[in-house]
DRENDO-1510 file (C-alpha; in Angstrom, 1 decimal, always signed):
<recs>
REC; n; res; u; v; w
REC; 1; MET; +67.9; +168.1; +158.3 .
REC; 2; SER; +67.2; +170.7; +155.7 .
REC; 3; ARG; +71.0; +171.2; +155.1 .
REC; 4; ASP; +71.5; +167.5; +154.4 .
REC; 5; LYS; +68.7; +167.4; +151.8 .
REC; 6; ALA; +70.2; +170.5; +150.2 .
REC; 7; GLY; +73.6; +168.8; +150.0 .
REC; 8; ARG; +72.3; +165.7; +148.3 .
REC; 9; GLY; +70.1; +167.6; +145.9 .
REC; 10; GLY; +72.2; +170.6; +145.1 .
REC; 11; GLU; +75.6; +168.9; +144.1 .
REC; 12; PRO; +76.2; +166.4; +141.2 .
REC; 13; ASP; +76.6; +162.8; +142.3 .
REC; 14; ARG; +80.3; +162.3; +141.5 .
REC; 15; GLY; +80.2; +158.5; +141.8 .
REC; 16; PHE; +77.5; +158.2; +139.1 .
REC; 17; GLY; +79.5; +160.4; +136.7 .
REC; 18; PHE; +82.6; +158.2; +137.2 .
REC; 19; MET; +80.7; +155.0; +136.4 .
REC; 20; ARG; +79.2; +156.7; +133.3 .
REC; 21; LEU; +82.7; +157.4; +132.0 .
REC; 22; ILE; +83.8; +153.8; +132.6 .
REC; 23; ILE; +80.7; +152.5; +130.7 .
REC; 24; ILE; +81.3; +154.9; +127.8 .
REC; 25; GLY; +85.0; +154.0; +127.7 .
REC; 26; PHE; +84.1; +150.3; +127.7 .
REC; 27; PHE; +81.8; +150.6; +124.7 .
REC; 28; LEU; +84.4; +152.8; +122.9 .
REC; 29; ILE; +87.0; +150.1; +123.3 .
REC; 30; ILE; +84.6; +147.5; +122.0 .
REC; 31; ALA; +83.8; +149.7; +119.0 .
REC; 32; LEU; +87.4; +150.3; +118.2 .
REC; 33; ALA; +88.1; +146.6; +118.5 .
REC; 34; LEU; +85.3; +145.8; +116.2 .
REC; 35; ILE; +86.6; +148.4; +113.7 .
REC; 36; ALA; +90.1; +147.0; +114.0 .
REC; 37; GLY; +88.9; +143.4; +113.7 .
REC; 38; ALA; +86.9; +144.2; +110.6 .
REC; 39; GLY; +90.1; +145.8; +109.2 .
REC; 40; LEU; +92.1; +142.7; +110.1 .
REC; 41; ILE; +89.5; +140.4; +108.6 .
REC; 42; GLY; +89.4; +142.5; +105.5 .
REC; 43; GLY; +93.2; +142.6; +105.2 .
REC; 44; TYR; +93.5; +138.8; +105.6 .
REC; 45; ALA; +90.8; +138.3; +103.0 .
REC; 46; TRP; +92.7; +140.6; +100.7 .
REC; 47; LEU; +95.9; +138.7; +101.4 .
REC; 48; GLY; +94.2; +135.4; +100.7 .
REC; 49; TYR; +92.9; +136.7; +97.4 .
REC; 50; GLN; +96.3; +137.8; +96.4 .
REC; 51; TYR; +97.7; +134.4; +97.4 .
REC; 52; THR; +95.3; +132.5; +95.2 .
REC; 53; ALA; +95.2; +135.0; +92.3 .
REC; 54; GLU; +96.9; +134.2; +89.0 .
REC; 55; GLY; +100.6; +134.8; +89.0 .
REC; 56; PRO; +102.6; +137.0; +86.6 .
REC; 57; ALA; +104.4; +134.3; +84.6 .
REC; 58; GLU; +103.1; +134.2; +81.0 .
REC; 59; GLU; +104.7; +130.9; +80.1 .
REC; 60; ASP; +105.4; +127.5; +81.6 .
REC; 61; SER; +108.8; +127.6; +83.3 .
REC; 62; VAL; +111.2; +125.5; +85.4 .
REC; 63; ILE; +112.8; +126.6; +88.7 .
REC; 64; GLN; +115.8; +125.1; +90.4 .
REC; 65; LEU; +115.9; +125.5; +94.2 .
REC; 66; GLN; +119.3; +124.8; +95.8 .
REC; 67; ARG; +119.7; +122.7; +98.9 .
REC; 68; GLY; +119.7; +124.7; +102.1 .
REC; 69; SER; +117.7; +127.6; +100.7 .
REC; 70; SER; +115.7; +129.5; +103.3 .
REC; 71; VAL; +112.0; +130.3; +102.7 .
REC; 72; ARG; +113.0; +134.0; +102.4 .
REC; 73; ALA; +115.6; +133.1; +99.7 .
REC; 74; ILE; +113.1; +131.0; +97.9 .
REC; 75; ALA; +110.5; +133.8; +97.9 .
REC; 76; ALA; +113.2; +136.2; +96.6 .
REC; 77; GLN; +114.1; +133.8; +93.8 .
REC; 78; LEU; +110.4; +133.3; +92.9 .
REC; 79; GLU; +110.0; +137.1; +92.5 .
REC; 80; ALA; +113.3; +137.5; +90.7 .
REC; 81; GLU; +112.2; +134.8; +88.1 .
REC; 82; ASN; +108.8; +136.6; +87.8 .
REC; 83; LEU; +106.8; +133.6; +89.2 .
REC; 84; ILE; +105.3; +135.7; +91.9 .
REC; 85; ALA; +104.6; +139.4; +92.1 .
REC; 86; ASP; +105.6; +140.2; +95.7 .
REC; 87; ALA; +108.0; +138.1; +97.9 .
REC; 88; ASP; +106.9; +140.1; +101.0 .
REC; 89; LEU; +103.2; +139.0; +100.5 .
REC; 90; PHE; +104.3; +135.4; +100.0 .
REC; 91; LEU; +106.3; +135.5; +103.3 .
REC; 92; LEU; +103.5; +137.3; +105.2 .
REC; 93; LYS; +100.9; +134.8; +104.2 .
REC; 94; ARG; +103.1; +131.9; +105.2 .
REC; 95; ARG; +103.9; +133.6; +108.5 .
REC; 96; ILE; +100.2; +134.2; +109.3 .
REC; 97; ASP; +99.3; +130.6; +108.3 .
REC; 98; GLU; +102.0; +129.3; +110.7 .
REC; 99; ARG; +100.4; +131.3; +113.5 .
REC; 100; ILE; +97.0; +130.1; +112.7 .
REC; 101; GLU; +97.5; +126.5; +111.5 .
REC; 102; GLY; +101.0; +125.6; +112.9 .
REC; 103; PRO; +104.1; +124.6; +111.0 .
REC; 104; GLN; +103.7; +124.8; +107.2 .
REC; 105; PRO; +105.0; +122.0; +104.8 .
REC; 106; PRO; +108.7; +122.6; +104.0 .
REC; 107; LEU; +109.7; +123.8; +100.5 .
REC; 108; ARG; +112.0; +121.2; +99.0 .
REC; 109; ALA; +115.2; +121.6; +96.9 .
REC; 110; GLY; +115.2; +120.4; +93.4 .
REC; 111; GLU; +114.0; +121.3; +89.9 .
REC; 112; PHE; +110.2; +121.9; +89.5 .
REC; 113; ALA; +107.9; +122.7; +86.6 .
REC; 114; ILE; +105.8; +125.7; +87.2 .
REC; 115; PRO; +102.8; +126.3; +84.8 .
REC; 116; ALA; +102.0; +129.7; +83.4 .
REC; 117; ARG; +99.9; +132.0; +85.6 .
REC; 118; ALA; +100.4; +129.7; +88.6 .
REC; 119; SER; +99.3; +131.4; +91.9 .
REC; 120; MET; +101.4; +131.6; +95.0 .
REC; 121; ALA; +99.2; +128.8; +96.5 .
REC; 122; GLN; +99.8; +126.6; +93.5 .
REC; 123; ILE; +103.5; +127.2; +93.6 .
REC; 124; VAL; +103.7; +126.4; +97.3 .
REC; 125; ASP; +101.8; +123.1; +96.6 .
REC; 126; ILE; +104.3; +122.2; +93.8 .
REC; 127; LEU; +107.4; +123.0; +95.9 .
REC; 128; ALA; +106.1; +121.2; +98.9 .
REC; 129; PHE; +104.4; +118.1; +97.3 .
REC; 130; GLY; +104.9; +118.1; +93.6 .
REC; 131; GLU; +107.3; +115.8; +91.6 .
REC; 132; VAL; +110.9; +116.9; +91.3 .
REC; 133; ILE; +112.0; +116.9; +87.6 .
REC; 134; GLN; +114.3; +113.9; +87.0 .
REC; 135; HIS; +116.7; +113.4; +84.2 .
REC; 136; PRO; +117.7; +110.0; +82.7 .
REC; 137; VAL; +121.3; +108.8; +82.7 .
REC; 138; ARG; +121.4; +105.9; +80.2 .
REC; 139; VAL; +124.0; +103.3; +80.4 .
REC; 140; ALA; +123.8; +100.5; +77.8 .
REC; 141; GLU; +124.8; +96.9; +78.4 .
REC; 142; GLY; +128.3; +95.9; +77.5 .
REC; 143; LEU; +130.1; +99.2; +78.0 .
REC; 144; THR; +133.4; +99.3; +79.9 .
REC; 145; SER; +133.7; +101.3; +83.1 .
REC; 146; ALA; +135.8; +103.9; +81.3 .
REC; 147; MET; +132.9; +104.3; +78.8 .
REC; 148; VAL; +130.4; +104.7; +81.6 .
REC; 149; VAL; +132.6; +107.3; +83.3 .
REC; 150; ARG; +132.7; +109.3; +80.0 .
REC; 151; ILE; +128.8; +109.2; +79.8 .
REC; 152; VAL; +128.6; +110.5; +83.4 .
REC; 153; GLU; +131.2; +113.2; +82.8 .
REC; 154; ALA; +129.4; +114.4; +79.7 .
REC; 155; SER; +126.1; +114.8; +81.5 .
REC; 156; ASP; +125.1; +118.5; +81.9 .
REC; 157; VAL; +122.7; +117.7; +84.8 .
REC; 158; LEU; +125.3; +116.2; +87.1 .
REC; 159; THR; +127.9; +118.0; +89.1 .
REC; 160; GLY; +131.3; +117.4; +90.7 .
REC; 161; GLU; +134.2; +115.3; +89.7 .
REC; 162; VAL; +134.5; +111.5; +89.4 .
REC; 163; GLU; +136.4; +110.7; +92.6 .
REC; 164; ARG; +136.9; +106.9; +92.0 .
REC; 165; ILE; +137.1; +105.1; +88.7 .
REC; 166; PRO; +135.0; +102.0; +89.1 .
REC; 167; ALA; +136.6; +98.6; +88.6 .
REC; 168; GLU; +135.7; +96.8; +85.4 .
REC; 169; GLY; +132.5; +95.0; +85.6 .
REC; 170; THR; +131.2; +96.5; +88.8 .
REC; 171; LEU; +128.4; +98.6; +87.4 .
REC; 172; LEU; +124.9; +97.7; +86.4 .
REC; 173; PRO; +123.8; +99.1; +83.1 .
REC; 174; ASP; +120.4; +100.7; +83.2 .
REC; 175; THR; +118.6; +104.0; +82.9 .
REC; 176; TYR; +119.0; +106.0; +86.2 .
REC; 177; LEU; +116.7; +108.9; +86.9 .
REC; 178; VAL; +118.5; +111.7; +88.8 .
REC; 179; ASP; +117.8; +115.2; +90.1 .
REC; 180; ARG; +119.7; +118.0; +88.5 .
REC; 181; GLY; +122.7; +118.8; +90.6 .
REC; 182; THR; +123.3; +115.1; +91.7 .
REC; 183; SER; +127.0; +114.4; +92.0 .
REC; 184; ARG; +128.7; +112.3; +89.3 .
REC; 185; GLN; +130.3; +110.1; +91.9 .
REC; 186; ALA; +126.9; +109.5; +93.6 .
REC; 187; VAL; +125.5; +108.2; +90.3 .
REC; 188; LEU; +128.5; +105.8; +89.8 .
REC; 189; ASP; +128.1; +104.6; +93.4 .
REC; 190; ARG; +124.4; +104.0; +92.8 .
REC; 191; MET; +125.2; +101.8; +89.7 .
REC; 192; ALA; +127.7; +99.8; +91.8 .
REC; 193; VAL; +125.2; +99.3; +94.6 .
REC; 194; ALA; +122.5; +98.3; +92.1 .
REC; 195; GLN; +124.7; +95.5; +90.7 .
REC; 196; GLN; +125.7; +94.3; +94.2 .
REC; 197; ARG; +122.0; +94.0; +95.1 .
REC; 198; LEU; +121.1; +92.2; +91.8 .
REC; 199; VAL; +123.9; +89.7; +92.0 .
REC; 200; ALA; +123.2; +89.0; +95.7 .
REC; 201; GLU; +119.6; +88.2; +94.8 .
REC; 202; LEU; +120.4; +86.1; +91.7 .
REC; 203; TRP; +123.3; +84.3; +93.5 .
REC; 204; GLU; +121.0; +82.9; +96.1 .
REC; 205; ASN; +118.9; +81.2; +93.5 .
REC; 206; ARG; +121.7; +80.1; +91.1 .
REC; 207; GLN; +121.7; +76.7; +89.4 .
REC; 208; PRO; +123.7; +74.1; +91.4 .
REC; 209; GLY; +126.9; +72.7; +90.0 .
REC; 210; LEU; +128.1; +75.8; +88.1 .
REC; 211; PRO; +131.8; +75.7; +87.1 .
REC; 212; PHE; +132.7; +78.8; +89.1 .
REC; 213; GLU; +132.6; +79.6; +92.8 .
REC; 214; THR; +132.2; +83.3; +93.4 .
REC; 215; PRO; +129.9; +86.1; +92.2 .
REC; 216; GLU; +132.9; +87.9; +90.8 .
REC; 217; GLU; +133.6; +85.0; +88.5 .
REC; 218; ALA; +129.9; +85.0; +87.5 .
REC; 219; ILE; +130.2; +88.7; +86.5 .
REC; 220; ASN; +133.4; +87.9; +84.6 .
REC; 221; LEU; +131.7; +85.2; +82.5 .
REC; 222; ALA; +128.5; +87.4; +82.1 .
REC; 223; SER; +130.6; +90.2; +80.6 .
REC; 224; ILE; +131.8; +87.8; +77.9 .
REC; 225; VAL; +128.3; +86.6; +77.2 .
REC; 226; GLU; +127.3; +90.3; +76.9 .
REC; 227; LYS; +129.9; +91.1; +74.4 .
REC; 228; GLU; +129.3; +87.9; +72.3 .
REC; 229; THR; +125.7; +88.7; +71.3 .
REC; 230; GLY; +123.4; +91.7; +71.1 .
REC; 231; ILE; +120.4; +89.5; +70.8 .
REC; 232; ALA; +118.5; +89.1; +74.1 .
REC; 233; ASP; +117.1; +85.7; +73.2 .
REC; 234; GLU; +120.5; +84.3; +72.5 .
REC; 235; ARG; +122.1; +85.2; +75.8 .
REC; 236; PRO; +120.9; +82.0; +77.6 .
REC; 237; LEU; +122.3; +79.8; +74.9 .
REC; 238; VAL; +125.6; +81.6; +74.7 .
REC; 239; ALA; +125.9; +81.3; +78.5 .
REC; 240; ALA; +125.1; +77.6; +78.2 .
REC; 241; VAL; +127.9; +77.1; +75.7 .
REC; 242; PHE; +130.5; +78.8; +77.9 .
REC; 243; VAL; +129.3; +76.9; +81.0 .
REC; 244; ASN; +129.4; +73.6; +79.1 .
REC; 245; ARG; +133.0; +74.4; +77.9 .
REC; 246; MET; +134.1; +75.3; +81.4 .
REC; 247; ARG; +132.6; +72.1; +82.7 .
REC; 248; ARG; +134.6; +70.1; +80.2 .
REC; 249; GLY; +137.8; +72.0; +80.8 .
REC; 250; MET; +137.7; +73.6; +77.3 .
REC; 251; ARG; +139.0; +77.1; +76.7 .
REC; 252; LEU; +136.4; +79.8; +76.2 .
REC; 253; GLN; +137.9; +80.9; +72.8 .
REC; 254; SER; +136.0; +84.2; +72.8 .
REC; 255; ASP; +137.0; +86.9; +70.3 .
REC; 256; PRO; +135.8; +89.8; +72.5 .
REC; 257; THR; +138.4; +88.8; +75.2 .
REC; 258; ILE; +141.2; +89.2; +72.6 .
REC; 259; ILE; +140.0; +92.6; +71.7 .
REC; 260; TYR; +139.8; +93.7; +75.3 .
REC; 261; GLY; +143.4; +92.7; +75.8 .
REC; 262; ILE; +144.4; +94.8; +72.8 .
REC; 263; THR; +142.3; +98.0; +73.3 .
REC; 264; GLY; +141.1; +97.9; +76.9 .
REC; 265; GLY; +137.5; +97.5; +75.6 .
REC; 266; GLU; +137.5; +100.3; +73.1 .
REC; 267; PRO; +136.3; +99.4; +69.6 .
REC; 268; LEU; +138.9; +97.7; +67.5 .
REC; 269; GLY; +137.5; +99.1; +64.3 .
REC; 270; ARG; +138.7; +96.1; +62.2 .
REC; 271; GLY; +139.1; +92.4; +62.2 .
REC; 272; ILE; +141.5; +90.6; +64.5 .
REC; 273; ARG; +144.8; +90.1; +62.8 .
REC; 274; ARG; +146.6; +86.7; +62.5 .
REC; 275; SER; +149.4; +88.1; +64.6 .
REC; 276; GLU; +146.9; +89.0; +67.3 .
REC; 277; LEU; +145.4; +85.6; +67.2 .
REC; 278; ASP; +148.9; +84.1; +67.7 .
REC; 279; ASP; +149.9; +86.5; +70.4 .
REC; 280; THR; +150.4; +84.5; +73.6 .
REC; 281; SER; +151.3; +87.6; +75.7 .
REC; 282; ASN; +147.7; +88.9; +75.7 .
REC; 283; PRO; +146.5; +87.9; +79.2 .
REC; 284; TYR; +142.9; +88.1; +78.1 .
REC; 285; HIS; +143.4; +85.8; +75.1 .
REC; 286; THR; +141.0; +83.0; +75.9 .
REC; 287; TYR; +142.3; +80.9; +73.0 .
REC; 288; HIS; +145.5; +80.7; +74.9 .
REC; 289; ILE; +144.6; +80.9; +78.6 .
REC; 290; ASP; +142.5; +78.4; +80.6 .
REC; 291; GLY; +139.3; +79.5; +82.3 .
REC; 292; LEU; +138.3; +83.1; +82.8 .
REC; 293; PRO; +140.3; +86.2; +81.9 .
REC; 294; PRO; +141.9; +88.3; +84.7 .
REC; 295; THR; +138.9; +90.7; +84.9 .
REC; 296; PRO; +135.5; +91.2; +83.3 .
REC; 297; ILE; +135.7; +92.8; +79.9 .
REC; 298; ALA; +132.6; +95.0; +80.2 .
REC; 299; ASN; +129.7; +95.7; +82.5 .
REC; 300; PRO; +127.1; +93.0; +81.9 .
REC; 301; GLY; +123.3; +93.6; +82.0 .
REC; 302; ARG; +120.7; +91.9; +84.1 .
REC; 303; GLU; +119.9; +89.3; +81.4 .
REC; 304; SER; +123.5; +88.2; +80.9 .
REC; 305; ILE; +124.1; +87.8; +84.6 .
REC; 306; ALA; +120.8; +85.9; +85.0 .
REC; 307; ALA; +121.7; +83.7; +82.0 .
REC; 308; VAL; +125.1; +82.8; +83.5 .
REC; 309; LEU; +123.7; +81.9; +86.9 .
REC; 310; ASN; +120.8; +79.8; +85.5 .
REC; 311; PRO; +121.8; +78.6; +82.0 .
REC; 312; PRO; +119.4; +76.4; +80.1 .
REC; 313; GLU; +120.1; +72.7; +79.7 .
REC; 314; SER; +122.0; +72.3; +76.4 .
REC; 315; GLU; +124.6; +70.2; +74.7 .
REC; 316; TYR; +126.0; +73.1; +72.6 .
REC; 317; ILE; +129.7; +73.8; +72.9 .
REC; 318; PHE; +130.3; +75.9; +69.8 .
REC; 319; PHE; +128.7; +78.9; +68.1 .
REC; 320; VAL; +129.6; +81.2; +65.2 .
REC; 321; ALA; +127.9; +84.1; +63.4 .
REC; 322; ASP; +125.2; +83.0; +61.0 .
REC; 323; GLY; +125.0; +86.2; +58.8 .
REC; 324; THR; +121.7; +87.4; +60.3 .
REC; 325; GLY; +123.1; +89.1; +63.3 .
REC; 326; GLY; +122.7; +86.0; +65.4 .
REC; 327; HIS; +124.7; +82.8; +65.8 .
REC; 328; ALA; +124.6; +79.1; +64.7 .
REC; 329; PHE; +125.1; +76.7; +67.6 .
REC; 330; ALA; +126.7; +73.3; +67.4 .
REC; 331; ARG; +127.1; +70.2; +69.6 .
REC; 332; THR; +130.1; +68.8; +67.7 .
REC; 333; LEU; +133.2; +70.1; +66.1 .
REC; 334; ALA; +132.1; +68.7; +62.7 .
REC; 335; GLU; +128.8; +70.5; +62.9 .
REC; 336; HIS; +130.6; +73.7; +64.0 .
REC; 337; ASN; +133.0; +73.5; +61.1 .
REC; 338; ARG; +130.1; +73.3; +58.7 .
REC; 339; ASN; +128.6; +76.4; +60.3 .
REC; 340; VAL; +132.0; +78.2; +60.1 .
REC; 341; ALA; +132.3; +77.3; +56.4 .
REC; 342; ARG; +128.9; +78.8; +55.7 .
REC; 343; TRP; +129.9; +82.0; +57.6 .
REC; 344; ARG; +133.1; +82.3; +55.6 .
REC; 345; GLN; +131.1; +82.0; +52.4 .
REC; 346; ILE; +128.8; +84.8; +53.6 .
REC; 347; GLU; +131.9; +86.9; +54.3 .
REC; 348; ARG; +133.3; +86.3; +50.8 .
REC; 349; GLU; +130.0; +87.2; +49.2 .
REC; 350; ARG; +129.8; +90.4; +51.2 .
REC; 351; ALA; +133.3; +91.3; +50.3 .
REC; 352; ARG; +132.5; +90.8; +46.5 .
REC; 353; SER; +129.4; +93.0; +46.8 .
REC; 354; GLY; +131.2; +95.7; +48.6 .
REC; 355; GLY; +130.1; +94.8; +52.1 .
REC; 356; ARG; +126.4; +94.9; +51.5 .
</recs>
């Protein structure tokens, strides 16, 4: 009995010592975790500060991101163009945010305006949600398809070759906004689709009893209206004259059709010669042929197409220039001849005064 007491009181309790080590280790791990956590929190806070701090760019700038660029390639480009100070920090912040918040908004291809001193956060917002810079490609009414192709080929924001020359009269003149790098053929195709949609819409609501049967014929006539007058308010009356003449079986007798047959739609640069007026071999000469010419003579605009499909009620069957940039309209040949005589007098007076 005395030996048992001595054993318990004379030797250390090894079980208690082992438990003490476990407790100490547990609290040490907690302490280390707290220290590490504080470091991580501090590091993330520092990263967030860097992400929202002013960027290095001293002036407003524009960046062009190519299609298919990876986030790493975009970050490298941003650093190379001095829009951000550190591509690695940019990537690290995005990677951490993906772990915490889930997938981040994709960075889009295109051309973007970046303000001076923009932070990484602002740049990401612009590349993900901002407006892509667009450039106008302007095509005026009454240009031939060859002229439109030249405009598209001369654009320094478009790329690639023109693969297919559009047929005459198949494009809709307008101002088209495009991203830098858009292909030239894509813009021409867009113009063709725009015309198809417009004609389909207007054709459904056309005036009954028109003297032509197809949308193609409507475009043909609209191209002549387009070339006959540059005054928007006159287009409906000019369209009415031609529709009235077709209904009566009269020839169109349009000077622009003669010019198209001579030059293919390029400017003649002079008056029509008597020999050209008498030339019966010109297939576009509407003083000699019945009905419409073989093809349109230009690409008509919306107003000319609409005017042909819904011309106003009118008895006019003639018109001639009136000296003001517009035209004098007539119901009878006698009235028209008087208008022509006045125009000839104006021409003679201009010739005497040196063309003024």
